[in-house]
N, CA, C and O of each residue as an XYZ file, in Angstrom:
608
protein
N     104.998    151.294    156.743
C     105.206    149.666    155.910
C     105.771    150.604    154.479
O     105.245    151.548    153.890
N     107.039    149.886    154.254
C     107.605    150.084    152.798
C     107.024    149.942    151.537
O     106.473    148.876    151.261
N     107.065    150.867    150.719
C     106.145    150.531    149.729
C     107.269    149.609    148.599
O     108.460    149.874    148.436
N     106.541    148.561    147.961
C     107.513    147.787    146.992
C     106.908    148.430    145.479
O     105.767    148.823    145.235
N     107.880    148.389    144.750
C     107.686    148.364    143.516
C     108.050    147.207    142.367
O     109.154    146.670    142.452
N     107.161    146.822    141.319
C     107.627    145.873    140.349
C     108.051    146.501    139.347
O     107.384    147.498    139.068
N     108.903    146.288    138.710
C     109.718    146.465    137.747
C     108.575    146.545    136.592
O     107.637    145.753    136.506
N     108.859    147.821    135.574
C     107.890    147.644    134.728
C     108.835    146.924    133.322
O     110.052    146.741    133.332
N     107.836    146.582    132.110
C     108.581    145.995    131.223
C     109.957    146.766    130.650
O     111.032    146.265    130.319
N     109.551    148.097    130.656
C     110.489    149.073    129.928
C     111.575    148.944    130.991
O     112.720    148.831    130.552
N     111.418    148.940    132.265
C     112.718    149.120    132.874
C     113.372    147.841    133.042
O     114.465    147.764    133.602
N     112.581    146.537    132.453
C     113.282    145.100    132.723
C     114.280    144.975    131.431
O     115.377    144.417    131.417
N     113.489    145.769    130.137
C     114.676    145.760    129.071
C     115.772    146.824    129.127
O     116.857    146.503    128.644
N     115.652    147.928    129.599
C     116.661    148.812    129.917
C     117.664    148.077    130.955
O     118.838    148.105    130.587
N     117.463    147.552    131.944
C     118.394    146.724    132.583
C     119.007    145.864    132.052
O     120.228    145.852    132.206
N     118.232    144.646    131.084
C     118.894    143.713    130.633
C     119.893    143.843    129.682
O     120.717    142.953    129.472
N     119.852    145.437    128.801
C     120.378    145.721    127.848
C     121.417    146.362    128.559
O     122.487    145.880    128.187
N     121.583    147.271    129.451
C     122.400    147.754    130.436
C     123.781    146.730    130.690
O     124.952    146.886    130.343
N     123.111    145.630    131.444
C     124.053    144.429    131.824
C     124.707    143.523    130.420
O     125.787    142.931    130.420
N     123.930    143.591    129.499
C     124.777    142.915    128.591
C     125.580    143.644    127.903
O     126.444    143.104    127.212
N     125.437    145.111    127.964
C     126.305    145.982    127.710
C     127.407    146.090    128.778
O     128.019    147.156    128.715
N     127.729    145.410    129.555
C     128.543    145.735    130.807
C     128.594    146.965    131.330
O     129.618    147.395    131.860
N     127.278    147.779    131.213
C     127.779    149.155    131.641
C     126.905    149.416    133.249
O     125.877    148.788    133.505
N     127.251    149.992    133.800
C     127.136    150.512    134.928
C     125.995    151.621    135.231
O     125.696    152.374    134.304
N     125.442    151.739    136.290
C     124.234    152.804    136.525
C     125.023    153.999    136.323
O     124.642    154.738    135.415
N     126.098    154.355    137.018
C     126.843    155.606    136.943
C     127.529    155.807    135.598
O     127.845    156.968    135.337
N     127.775    154.976    134.811
C     128.008    154.975    133.374
C     127.015    155.794    132.526
O     127.275    156.898    132.047
N     125.729    155.067    132.380
C     124.937    155.535    131.709
C     124.062    156.891    132.218
O     123.369    157.628    131.517
N     124.305    156.968    133.560
C     124.012    158.350    134.691
C     124.668    159.574    133.856
O     124.075    160.592    133.500
N     125.891    159.277    133.649
C     126.580    159.992    133.371
C     126.709    160.264    131.598
O     127.194    161.353    131.292
N     126.429    159.628    130.812
C     126.103    160.055    129.563
C     124.516    160.333    129.189
O     124.193    160.924    128.159
N     123.789    159.949    129.931
C     122.395    160.553    129.814
C     121.980    162.087    130.709
O     120.977    162.800    130.738
N     123.107    162.120    131.270
C     122.829    163.266    132.023
C     121.744    163.664    133.564
O     121.046    164.596    133.965
N     122.048    162.693    133.887
C     121.063    162.389    134.906
C     121.976    161.717    135.988
O     123.157    161.408    135.831
N     121.172    161.537    137.182
C     121.809    160.827    138.433
C     121.581    159.471    138.451
O     120.517    159.031    138.014
N     122.505    158.686    138.935
C     122.492    156.773    139.069
C     121.493    156.755    139.545
O     120.921    155.741    139.145
N     120.719    157.446    140.386
C     119.694    156.704    141.226
C     118.215    157.071    139.967
O     117.051    156.683    140.073
N     118.727    157.781    139.048
C     117.223    158.226    138.411
C     117.338    157.342    137.235
O     116.427    157.502    136.422
N     118.441    156.227    136.857
C     118.596    155.355    135.813
C     117.924    154.178    136.784
O     117.002    153.578    136.232
N     118.219    153.776    138.060
C     117.926    152.964    138.986
C     116.340    153.005    139.066
O     115.726    151.953    138.887
N     115.648    154.200    139.334
C     114.272    154.267    139.543
C     113.765    154.212    138.258
O     112.574    153.947    138.420
N     114.026    154.329    136.863
C     113.701    153.806    136.089
C     113.452    152.398    135.702
O     112.375    151.962    135.295
N     114.529    151.738    135.864
C     114.726    150.278    135.850
C     113.815    149.674    136.869
O     113.162    148.685    136.536
N     113.675    150.261    138.324
C     113.200    149.278    139.348
C     111.679    149.746    139.023
O     110.842    149.201    139.742
N     111.216    150.599    138.129
C     109.734    150.722    138.311
C     109.063    151.900    139.243
O     107.843    152.035    139.325
N     110.046    152.770    139.964
C     110.087    153.847    140.513
C     109.140    155.074    139.965
O     108.107    155.663    140.284
N     110.148    155.085    138.936
C     109.839    156.415    138.001
C     109.222    156.115    136.997
O     109.960    156.182    136.014
N     107.781    155.684    136.660
C     106.842    154.801    135.836
C     107.237    155.383    134.738
O     107.754    154.633    133.910
N     107.131    156.798    134.405
C     107.035    157.109    132.736
C     108.416    158.082    132.626
O     109.005    158.186    131.551
N     108.833    158.722    133.736
C     110.171    159.248    133.367
C     110.102    160.559    132.186
O     109.099    160.646    131.477
N     110.994    161.340    132.073
C     111.132    162.078    131.118
C     111.282    161.899    129.736
O     112.378    161.483    129.362
N     110.522    162.094    128.996
C     110.650    161.226    127.429
C     112.214    161.899    126.910
O     112.911    161.122    126.257
N     112.676    163.050    127.129
C     114.250    163.357    126.824
C     114.855    162.385    127.226
O     115.460    161.772    126.347
N     114.964    161.804    128.748
C     115.877    160.874    129.315
C     115.667    159.548    128.909
O     116.647    158.820    128.752
N     114.381    159.072    128.689
C     114.070    157.622    128.214
C     114.692    157.645    126.717
O     115.321    156.659    126.333
N     114.514    158.797    125.850
C     114.960    158.769    124.656
C     116.499    158.667    124.607
O     117.114    158.103    123.702
N     116.992    159.205    125.560
C     118.595    159.246    125.549
C     119.018    158.097    125.789
O     119.755    157.537    124.977
N     118.683    157.566    126.829
C     119.030    156.382    127.509
C     118.866    154.945    126.345
O     119.711    154.068    126.164
N     117.605    155.063    125.728
C     117.640    154.235    124.726
C     118.561    154.181    123.641
O     119.083    153.140    123.240
N     118.764    155.376    123.146
C     119.837    155.737    121.814
C     120.947    155.259    122.672
O     121.532    154.565    121.841
N     121.658    155.148    123.787
C     122.698    154.850    124.475
C     122.767    153.209    124.651
O     123.818    152.591    124.481
N     121.715    152.677    124.954
C     121.541    151.676    125.162
C     121.558    150.874    123.966
O     121.791    149.672    124.086
N     121.263    151.556    122.406
C     120.911    151.132    121.442
C     119.573    150.262    121.212
O     119.384    149.253    120.532
N     118.830    150.921    121.920
C     117.523    150.614    121.703
C     116.582    151.430    121.095
O     116.604    152.641    121.318
N     115.378    150.705    120.016
C     114.679    151.226    119.323
C     114.078    152.259    120.006
O     113.810    151.761    121.099
N     113.652    153.573    120.007
C     113.152    154.131    121.458
C     111.493    154.171    120.834
O     110.517    154.403    121.548
N     111.439    153.923    119.517
C     109.652    153.462    119.134
C     109.288    152.375    119.855
O     108.300    152.325    120.587
N     110.193    151.364    119.632
C     109.625    150.168    120.671
C     109.148    150.536    122.116
O     108.059    150.210    122.590
N     110.200    151.321    122.797
C     110.144    151.563    123.935
C     108.997    152.557    124.399
O     108.584    152.544    125.559
N     108.503    153.424    123.423
C     107.608    154.055    123.655
C     106.076    153.234    123.596
O     105.099    153.687    124.192
N     106.030    152.050    122.844
C     104.895    151.307    122.805
C     104.719    150.345    124.197
O     103.682    149.739    124.465
N     105.975    150.335    125.038
C     105.829    149.494    126.085
C     105.935    150.488    127.748
O     105.949    150.119    128.922
N     105.987    151.754    127.133
C     106.192    152.718    128.189
C     105.053    152.802    129.086
O     103.937    152.907    128.576
N     105.178    152.769    130.400
C     103.885    152.982    131.091
C     103.408    153.895    131.286
O     104.122    154.652    131.943
N     102.064    154.440    130.930
C     101.189    155.378    130.901
C     101.190    156.060    132.517
O     101.055    155.450    133.578
N     101.361    157.313    132.328
C     101.434    158.271    133.565
C     100.265    158.414    133.838
O      99.465    158.711    132.951
N      99.819    158.210    135.323
C      98.688    158.497    135.814
C      98.443    159.989    135.897
O      99.215    160.732    136.503
N      97.136    160.497    135.153
C      96.894    161.465    134.918
C      96.253    162.185    136.621
O      95.830    161.459    137.522
N      96.312    163.301    136.684
C      95.921    163.697    137.830
C      94.750    163.749    137.979
O      94.135    164.068    136.962
N      93.852    163.460    139.330
C      92.516    163.443    139.074
C      91.954    164.479    139.735
O      90.758    164.437    140.023
N      92.765    165.585    140.077
C      91.755    166.920    140.828
C      91.039    167.842    139.541
O      91.440    167.893    138.378
N      89.994    168.464    140.069
C      89.667    169.198    139.634
C      90.581    170.417    139.366
O      91.365    170.810    140.229
N      90.460    171.047    138.076
C      91.204    172.295    137.910
C      90.217    173.314    138.110
O      89.020    173.066    137.966
N      90.638    174.421    138.426
C      89.916    175.882    138.552
C      89.271    176.529    137.290
O      88.121    176.944    137.147
N      90.499    176.502    136.255
C      89.972    176.887    135.143
C      90.327    176.196    133.866
O      91.317    175.471    133.962
N      89.752    176.247    132.689
C      90.021    175.792    131.521
C      91.524    175.412    131.060
O      92.099    174.386    130.697
N      91.903    176.931    131.284
C      93.581    176.706    130.850
C      94.488    175.905    131.536
O      95.359    175.159    131.091
N      94.126    176.191    132.818
C      94.823    175.248    133.921
C      94.680    173.528    133.589
O      95.625    172.782    133.844
N      93.529    173.066    133.058
C      93.394    171.708    132.938
C      94.097    171.281    131.512
O      94.704    170.231    131.296
N      93.882    172.265    130.676
C      94.592    172.088    129.433
C      96.163    171.860    129.616
O      96.747    171.011    128.943
N      96.789    172.615    130.508
C      98.181    172.856    130.447
C      98.589    171.857    131.365
O      99.809    171.704    131.307
N      97.993    171.064    132.252
C      98.177    170.004    133.233
C      98.136    168.796    132.232
O      99.118    168.061    132.336
N      97.274    168.454    131.346
C      97.191    167.679    130.678
C      98.303    167.611    129.517
O      98.824    166.641    128.966
N      98.427    168.603    129.397
C      99.540    168.717    127.859
C     101.087    168.341    128.716
O     101.999    167.715    128.176
N     101.135    168.861    130.116
C     102.377    168.453    130.776
C     102.550    166.847    131.028
O     103.579    166.172    131.039
N     101.199    166.473    131.226
C     101.498    165.028    131.810
C     101.682    164.033    130.664
O     102.016    162.860    130.829
N     101.430    164.617    129.479
C     101.208    163.921    128.002
C     102.644    164.038    127.568
O     103.129    163.135    126.886
N     103.410    165.163    127.939
C     105.055    165.275    127.815
C     105.807    164.320    128.677
O     106.955    163.931    128.460
N     105.128    164.017    129.569
C     105.837    163.202    130.825
C     106.971    164.207    131.375
O     108.095    163.733    131.539
N     106.762    165.454    131.645
C     107.356    166.258    132.410
C     106.850    167.007    133.824
O     105.649    167.203    134.009
N     107.649    167.326    134.600
C     107.094    167.555    135.682
C     106.833    169.406    135.524
O     107.104    170.149    134.581
N     106.249    169.686    136.775
C     106.367    171.190    136.413
C     107.316    172.133    136.906
O     107.327    173.322    136.588
N     108.364    171.401    137.937
C     109.853    172.031    137.582
C     110.574    172.014    136.413
O     111.169    173.008    135.997
N     110.560    170.761    135.756
C     111.021    170.766    134.199
C     110.548    171.602    133.451
O     111.368    172.212    132.766
N     109.321    171.896    133.313
C     108.619    173.082    132.512
C     109.152    174.242    132.673
O     109.594    174.818    131.678
N     109.230    174.822    133.896
C     109.599    176.083    134.556
C     111.141    176.232    133.873
O     111.584    177.200    133.254
N     111.861    174.855    134.218
C     113.388    175.612    133.998
C     113.360    175.300    132.603
O     113.556    176.432    132.159
N     113.263    174.616    131.672
C     113.006    174.651    130.102
C     112.397    175.702    129.448
O     112.796    176.042    128.334
N     111.442    176.282    130.024
C     110.797    177.508    129.378
C     111.063    178.927    130.079
O     110.467    179.972    129.820
N     112.198    178.724    131.126
C     112.837    179.630    131.819
C     111.885    180.685    132.512
O     112.004    181.904    132.382
N     111.036    180.118    133.177
C     110.323    180.910    133.955
C     110.192    180.574    135.312
O     110.566    179.430    135.570
N     109.638    181.442    136.545
C     109.331    181.119    137.444
C     108.675    179.707    137.609
O     108.120    179.101    136.692
N     108.840    179.153    139.205
C     108.173    178.156    139.241
C     106.824    178.339    139.568
O     106.416    177.679    140.524
N     105.954    179.161    138.936
C     104.647    179.166    139.282
C     103.797    178.315    138.072
O     102.633    178.501    137.716
N     104.518    177.585    137.699
C     103.339    176.352    136.766
C     102.500    176.019    137.956
O     101.319    176.317    137.784
N     102.752    175.530    139.017
C     101.339    175.187    139.773
C     100.454    175.910    139.751
O      99.348    175.617    139.297
N     100.859    177.328    140.383
C      99.658    178.069    140.218
C      98.955    178.281    139.248
O      97.734    178.392    139.356
N      99.691    178.394    137.927
C      99.139    178.674    136.662
C      98.199    177.592    136.516
O      97.078    177.879    136.097
N      98.468    176.413    136.788
C      97.630    175.163    136.513
C      96.508    174.935    137.444
O      95.628    174.205    136.988
N      96.372    175.274    138.350
C      95.461    175.537    139.437
C      94.803    176.663    139.690
O      94.150    176.869    140.713
N      94.994    177.659    138.492
C      93.990    178.799    138.140
C      94.012    179.539    139.336
O      93.005    179.979    139.891
N      95.329    179.690    139.783
C      95.559    181.010    140.680
C      96.085    182.176    140.362
O      95.932    183.172    141.069
N      96.862    182.164    139.092
C      97.478    183.100    138.685
C      97.203    183.222    137.255
O      97.025    182.090    136.806
N      97.089    184.151    136.315
C      96.852    184.112    134.697
C      98.506    184.458    134.544
O      99.112    185.297    135.211
N      99.072    183.586    133.485
C     100.339    184.095    133.063
C     100.255    185.408    132.302
O      99.231    185.920    131.851
N     101.315    185.800    132.243
C     101.507    186.885    130.811
C     101.494    186.234    129.674
O     101.720    185.026    129.742
N     101.239    186.822    128.378
C     101.357    186.278    127.328
C     102.592    185.474    126.912
O     102.480    184.396    126.329
N     104.216    186.227    127.340
C     104.905    185.628    126.852
C     105.203    184.590    127.604
O     105.744    183.637    127.043
N     104.904    184.511    129.171
C     104.912    183.141    129.630
C     104.260    181.907    129.148
O     104.710    180.761    129.146
N     103.273    182.288    128.795
C     102.248    181.234    127.847
C     102.899    180.497    126.919
O     102.825    179.283    126.728
N     103.798    181.641    126.129
C     104.312    181.187    124.879
C     105.434    180.014    125.190
O     105.414    178.873    124.727
N     106.556    180.651    126.213
C     107.248    179.973    126.669
C     107.331    178.585    127.071
O     108.285    177.815    126.958
N     106.035    178.366    127.621
C     105.453    177.101    128.456
C     105.158    176.129    127.192
O     105.623    175.000    127.038
N     104.211    176.879    126.253
C     103.583    176.215    125.070
C     104.681    175.359    124.363
O     104.641    174.179    124.015
N     105.720    176.335    124.243
C     107.183    175.785    123.662
C     107.577    174.529    123.967
O     107.809    173.541    123.270
N     107.613    174.736    125.122
C     108.389    173.343    125.703
C     107.344    172.146    125.718
O     107.725    170.976    125.673
N     106.251    172.440    125.773
C     105.284    171.388    125.735
C     104.952    171.219    124.359
O     104.241    170.238    124.140
N     105.306    171.979    123.271
C     104.607    171.349    122.267
C     103.378    171.617    121.528
O     103.119    171.065    120.459
N     102.599    172.498    122.124
C     101.660    172.687    122.153
C     100.797    173.680    121.485
O     101.593    174.453    120.953
N      99.753    174.023    121.260
C      99.287    175.545    121.021
C      97.681    175.427    121.710
O      96.793    174.619    121.436
N      97.686    176.382    122.551
C      96.511    176.869    123.480
C      95.362    177.173    122.508
O      95.506    178.035    121.641
N      94.241    176.487    122.639
C      93.076    176.735    121.876
C      92.820    178.631    122.211
O      93.189    179.319    123.162
N      92.106    178.953    121.066
C      91.929    180.761    121.402
C      90.830    180.676    122.537
O      90.877    181.722    123.185
N      89.872    179.831    123.011
C      89.132    179.979    123.756
C      89.233    179.796    125.411
O      88.426    179.957    126.326
N      90.805    179.327    125.328
C      91.082    179.134    126.676
C      91.817    180.017    127.255
O      92.064    179.932    128.457
N      92.366    181.182    126.353
C      93.551    182.130    126.780
C      92.609    183.206    127.387
O      91.494    183.465    126.932
N      93.163    183.785    128.433
C      92.531    184.604    129.069
C      92.329    186.143    128.596
O      93.322    186.714    128.146
N      91.257    186.756    128.662
C      90.921    187.984    128.316
C      92.062    189.137    128.749
O      92.574    189.212    129.866
N      92.307    189.901    127.763
C      92.935    191.157    128.071
C      92.381    192.446    128.058
O      92.583    193.138    127.060
N      91.719    192.893    128.988
C      91.027    194.129    129.010
C      91.800    195.437    128.471
O      91.338    196.542    128.188
N      93.041    194.987    128.423
C      93.725    196.341    127.660
C      93.735    196.423    126.407
O      94.004    197.518    125.912
N      93.447    195.297    125.557
C      93.465    195.142    124.256
C      91.969    196.306    123.788
O      91.641    196.446    122.610
């Protein structure tokens, strides 16, 4: 059975404004730097939260107030899985708060796609990797969550 999606309030506003400005999905996608399908998914409610940078760029292009969009933006459902480490739990919360996927964090941080392993506690990242990840997530890891380094 096919899943039905209900357009979110944010998606309806984006679609109405895009139509009012006589813009196509392709034109919006080209300017924002994503695929036409990504814009369509935001409008139709399939991509509930979306990436903050994409939402901001789309709002700016459609001449909408981003702060107003943020207030009606659907909340991202938090992962309900229990993480094996406090560091993994912290990074997962920060990433979801930032509305980013693991692949986006890895790409923007310039690290391998091991974000999943770090969040699940399967690997402990190097200090330099953690710095890159926290720069992307715009957060600071509490000292008590940092892994112990026996070589110090």
